[in-house]
C-alpha positions as CSV (number, residue, x, y, z in Angstrom):
1,M,111.7,15.1,9.5
2,I,110.2,14.3,6.8
3,N,110.9,10.6,5.4
4,N,108.8,8.5,3.6
5,G,106.7,7.4,6.5
6,S,105.7,10.4,7.2
7,I,104.2,11.6,3.9
8,D,100.8,11.9,3.4
9,L,99.6,10.8,-0.7
10,S,96.2,10.1,-0.3
11,V,93.6,12.4,-2.2
12,Q,89.8,12.4,-2.3
13,L,87.8,11.6,-5.3
14,G,83.8,12.0,-4.1
15,K,83.3,8.8,-1.8
16,S,86.8,7.2,-3.1
17,R,89.7,7.8,-1.0
18,L,93.1,6.8,-2.8
19,K,96.4,6.3,-0.6
20,N,97.9,8.1,-3.3
21,P,97.0,9.9,-6.9
22,V,98.6,8.1,-9.0
23,M,96.6,5.3,-11.6
24,P,97.0,4.1,-14.9
25,A,94.3,5.4,-17.8
26,S,91.5,3.3,-19.2
27,G,92.2,0.9,-22.4
28,T,96.2,0.7,-21.4
29,F,96.0,-1.4,-18.4
30,G,93.6,-4.0,-19.7
31,Y,91.8,-5.7,-16.5
32,G,94.5,-4.8,-13.6
33,R,95.8,-8.4,-13.9
34,E,97.8,-8.0,-17.1
35,F,100.4,-5.9,-15.4
36,S,100.3,-7.7,-12.1
37,S,103.5,-9.3,-13.0
38,F,105.1,-6.4,-13.0
39,I,103.9,-4.4,-10.5
40,D,101.8,-4.5,-6.8
41,L,98.4,-3.4,-7.4
42,E,97.8,-2.5,-3.9
43,R,100.7,0.2,-4.6
44,L,98.3,1.7,-7.0
45,G,95.8,4.8,-6.1
46,A,93.1,3.1,-7.9
47,I,92.9,0.3,-10.8
48,V,91.1,1.4,-13.9
49,V,90.2,-1.1,-16.3
50,K,89.5,-0.8,-20.2
51,S,85.8,0.8,-21.0
52,I,83.0,-1.9,-20.6
53,T,80.5,-1.7,-23.4
54,P,76.9,-3.4,-23.1
55,G,78.2,-6.6,-25.5
56,P,81.4,-8.1,-26.3
57,R,83.3,-5.9,-29.1
58,L,86.0,-7.0,-31.4
59,G,87.5,-3.8,-31.7
60,S,89.1,-2.0,-34.6
61,F,91.1,-3.5,-38.0
62,E,94.1,-4.3,-38.2
63,H,96.9,-1.5,-37.7
64,R,95.7,0.0,-34.3
65,F,98.7,1.5,-33.3
66,I,101.8,2.9,-34.7
67,E,104.7,5.3,-33.2
68,L,105.5,8.9,-33.9
69,A,108.7,11.3,-33.9
70,G,109.1,12.1,-30.6
71,G,107.5,9.3,-28.5
72,S,103.6,10.2,-29.8
73,F,101.4,7.6,-31.7
74,L,98.3,7.3,-33.2
75,S,95.5,4.7,-31.7
76,N,92.4,3.1,-33.1
77,I,91.4,0.3,-30.8
78,G,87.8,0.7,-31.3
79,L,86.8,-0.3,-27.9
80,Q,87.7,-4.1,-27.9
81,N,86.3,-5.5,-24.4
82,V,84.7,-8.6,-23.4
83,G,81.3,-6.7,-22.5
84,I,79.5,-6.4,-18.9
85,E,78.5,-9.8,-18.2
86,I,81.7,-11.7,-18.9
87,F,83.6,-8.4,-16.8
88,I,81.5,-9.3,-13.8
89,K,81.7,-13.0,-14.2
90,E,85.6,-13.2,-15.2
91,K,87.0,-10.6,-14.2
92,L,85.5,-8.7,-11.6
93,P,86.0,-11.2,-9.2
94,Y,90.0,-11.5,-9.3
95,L,89.6,-7.2,-8.5
96,R,87.8,-7.3,-5.9
97,Q,90.6,-9.3,-3.9
98,F,92.6,-6.0,-3.6
99,E,92.4,-3.3,-1.3
100,T,92.8,-0.7,-4.4
101,P,89.6,1.2,-5.4
102,L,88.5,-0.3,-8.9
103,I,87.3,2.4,-11.6
104,V,84.8,1.1,-13.9
105,S,84.8,2.8,-17.3
106,I,81.5,2.3,-18.8
107,A,80.8,3.4,-22.7
108,G,77.4,3.4,-24.2
109,E,75.9,4.7,-27.4
110,S,72.6,5.9,-25.5
111,I,72.3,7.2,-22.4
112,E,70.1,4.1,-22.2
113,E,73.3,2.6,-22.4
114,F,74.9,3.8,-19.6
115,I,72.1,3.7,-17.6
116,R,72.4,0.0,-17.7
117,L,75.9,-0.2,-17.5
118,A,75.7,1.6,-14.3
119,E,73.0,-0.5,-12.7
120,R,74.4,-3.4,-13.5
121,L,78.0,-2.6,-11.9
122,N,76.4,-1.0,-9.2
123,K,74.4,-4.6,-8.1
124,A,77.6,-6.5,-8.5
125,G,79.8,-4.8,-5.9
126,G,83.5,-4.4,-5.8
127,V,83.3,-1.6,-8.1
128,S,84.2,2.0,-6.0
129,A,83.5,4.5,-8.9
130,L,82.6,4.8,-12.7
131,Q,84.7,6.2,-15.6
132,L,82.0,7.7,-18.1
133,N,83.6,7.5,-21.1
134,L,81.9,10.4,-23.2
135,T,84.2,10.2,-25.8
136,C,81.9,7.5,-27.6
137,P,79.2,8.2,-30.6
138,N,76.2,8.9,-29.2
139,T,73.7,6.8,-32.3
140,A,70.5,8.4,-31.4
141,R,72.4,11.9,-32.4
142,G,74.0,10.8,-35.6
143,G,77.1,9.4,-34.4
144,M,78.0,13.0,-32.2
145,M,80.5,12.3,-29.5
146,F,78.4,12.9,-26.1
147,S,80.9,15.0,-24.7
148,A,80.8,17.7,-28.0
149,D,77.4,19.0,-26.6
150,P,77.0,20.3,-23.1
151,E,73.3,19.3,-23.0
152,L,73.9,16.0,-23.6
153,T,76.8,15.7,-21.5
154,F,74.4,16.8,-18.8
155,S,71.7,14.2,-19.3
156,V,73.7,11.4,-19.1
157,V,75.8,12.5,-15.5
158,K,72.4,13.1,-14.4
159,A,70.9,10.2,-15.2
160,V,73.8,7.6,-14.2
161,R,73.8,9.6,-10.9
162,G,70.1,8.6,-10.6
163,V,70.7,5.0,-10.4
164,T,73.8,4.6,-8.6
165,G,75.8,6.5,-5.5
166,L,79.3,5.5,-6.8
167,T,81.8,7.9,-7.7
168,L,81.2,8.9,-10.9
169,I,83.8,10.7,-13.0
170,P,82.9,11.6,-16.3
171,K,85.6,11.3,-19.1
172,L,85.4,14.5,-21.7
173,L,87.0,15.5,-24.7
174,P,85.9,19.4,-25.6
175,T,85.8,19.5,-29.2
176,T,83.0,21.8,-30.2
177,T,83.1,23.4,-26.8
178,D,85.5,24.6,-24.3
179,I,86.6,22.1,-21.2
180,T,85.3,24.7,-18.5
181,T,81.6,24.6,-19.8
182,L,81.7,20.9,-19.9
183,G,83.2,20.9,-16.4
184,R,80.7,23.3,-14.9
185,V,77.7,21.2,-16.6
186,C,79.1,18.0,-15.3
187,E,79.5,19.0,-11.4
188,E,75.6,21.0,-12.0
189,A,74.3,17.0,-13.0
190,G,76.5,15.5,-10.1
191,A,79.6,14.5,-10.9
192,D,82.4,14.0,-8.2
193,A,85.4,14.7,-10.3
194,I,86.4,15.1,-14.3
195,R,88.7,13.4,-16.3
196,P,89.7,16.1,-19.4
197,S,91.4,14.2,-22.4
198,A,93.4,16.3,-24.5
199,G,92.9,14.1,-27.4
200,R,92.8,15.1,-31.3
201,V,92.3,12.8,-34.4
202,G,95.2,12.7,-36.2
203,M,96.7,10.4,-39.7
204,A,100.4,9.1,-41.1
205,I,100.4,8.5,-44.5
206,D,103.1,5.7,-45.8
207,I,104.7,7.8,-48.7
208,N,105.5,4.6,-51.0
209,T,101.9,2.8,-50.5
210,R,100.4,6.1,-50.3
211,R,98.1,4.3,-47.9
212,S,97.0,5.3,-44.0
213,K,99.6,3.8,-41.8
214,L,96.3,2.4,-39.5
215,G,95.1,0.8,-42.8
216,K,91.8,0.7,-43.1
217,N,91.3,2.6,-40.1
218,L,92.6,5.6,-42.0
219,T,92.8,8.1,-38.6
220,G,93.6,7.4,-35.0
221,A,93.5,9.3,-31.6
222,L,96.8,11.3,-31.0
223,G,98.4,10.6,-27.8
224,G,101.5,10.6,-26.1
225,P,104.2,13.6,-25.0
226,A,103.1,15.7,-28.0
227,L,99.6,16.4,-25.8
228,K,101.3,16.9,-22.4
229,S,101.3,20.7,-22.4
230,V,97.8,21.2,-23.7
231,A,96.6,18.9,-21.2
232,V,98.3,20.3,-17.9
233,R,96.6,23.5,-19.9
234,M,93.0,22.1,-19.9
235,V,93.6,20.8,-16.2
236,W,95.0,24.3,-14.9
237,Q,91.7,26.3,-17.0
238,V,89.1,23.6,-15.5
239,S,90.2,23.4,-12.0
240,Q,90.2,27.2,-11.2
241,L,86.3,27.0,-12.4
242,V,84.8,24.1,-10.5
243,G,84.6,22.8,-6.7
244,I,85.3,18.9,-7.5
245,P,88.5,17.2,-8.2
246,V,90.0,17.4,-11.7
247,I,92.4,14.2,-13.0
248,G,94.9,14.9,-15.0
249,C,95.9,12.7,-18.1
250,G,97.9,13.2,-21.5
251,G,101.6,12.5,-21.8
252,I,102.5,11.6,-18.3
253,T,106.1,9.6,-18.7
254,S,107.7,10.5,-15.4
255,A,107.3,12.0,-11.8
256,E,107.9,15.0,-12.8
257,D,105.7,15.3,-15.9
258,A,102.7,13.9,-12.9
259,L,103.6,16.6,-10.7
260,E,102.8,19.4,-13.6
261,F,99.4,18.4,-13.6
262,L,99.1,18.4,-9.9
263,I,101.0,21.5,-9.5
264,A,98.1,22.9,-12.1
265,G,95.2,21.7,-10.5
266,A,94.9,18.0,-10.7
267,T,93.9,16.2,-7.4
268,A,95.0,12.9,-8.9
269,I,96.2,11.3,-12.3
270,E,96.5,8.7,-14.8
271,I,99.0,7.5,-17.0
272,G,98.3,6.0,-20.4
273,T,100.2,4.7,-23.2
274,Y,103.5,4.7,-21.2
275,N,102.4,1.6,-19.6
276,L,103.1,-0.4,-22.8
277,I,106.1,1.3,-22.9
278,D,107.6,0.8,-18.9
279,P,105.0,-1.5,-17.5
280,K,106.4,-0.1,-13.9
281,A,105.7,3.3,-15.0
282,T,102.8,4.2,-12.3
283,L,105.0,2.6,-9.7
284,K,108.2,4.5,-10.1
285,T,106.0,8.0,-10.6
286,I,104.6,7.5,-7.4
287,E,107.7,7.2,-5.8
288,G,109.2,9.7,-7.6
289,I,106.4,12.0,-6.3
290,E,107.3,10.8,-2.9
291,R,110.7,11.7,-3.1
292,Y,110.3,15.2,-4.7
293,L,107.9,15.9,-1.2
294,I,110.5,14.8,0.8
295,D,113.2,16.9,-1.0
296,H,110.4,19.8,-1.1
297,R,110.1,19.1,3.3
298,I,106.3,18.3,1.9
299,S,104.5,16.3,4.4
300,R,101.4,16.1,2.4
301,I,100.1,16.0,-1.8
302,R,97.3,18.2,-1.2
303,D,99.8,21.2,-0.2
304,I,100.8,21.0,-4.0
305,I,97.7,20.6,-5.6
306,G,96.8,23.9,-7.7
307,S,100.3,25.7,-5.9
308,M,101.5,27.3,-9.0
309,I,103.1,30.7,-8.1
310,F,101.7,33.3,-11.3
311,S,104.8,36.0,-11.4
């Protein structure tokens, strides 16, 4: 008989073993402590903190976030964060106390910055994995997004791989090339997993003022339920062609959404903005996945990963 105690939810991302496949998305969970009064952080598959840059960043102008129809949204946060040194000194000690693997997202404006961030966190200890935010602009290439160029993507991953043995997870936003090309490039460069992003840049206008609803920011990243079907397709597409785990993210609001990603081929999933609507979303998703496995008499989460049936 299958029950809660006999269900194996664990998954493997490189050297990092997660007790379950559910984690928050970077940028929607602060530095972890902010959600500790709502959920037990030890229940998560991993803790993923917001992107860290070499120095502190104040972020974008006001009106950083607006809701759209159907629960979707536009956001322009501008990578607001405390910077690597304050993170290591003030945020990391709290996160080290948990057995839950810690994934730190790092964002650089050059390959050299990614290398320095990786070296610093590698030396600091207490970090299980690095998520390389390759959706950042590369100042050396006129502001072009790193993941817009397969060669540049390869160079960043290869360079960081050369300075750390930590699990590496590039975050990829395909704009000028498809996700399968980027996925293969990352695998060749030494990545342990990939995290596709289905985000798109959008705009919303106040018809009374005729100004952007995001104020001086003008545009923002589209997120929420509107992206889910695109994100699921991307996971299915790239998981067919790479031999490393794929992390699904985009529009997840329930266990049912998460299960779609897993069946499509994701090894793990990240819940993004829905954390801000329901701070217990990650925990509820874990419990929902567990119930699904019990109801369907499946003892291991790994048995549903990539199990989509083609008729």
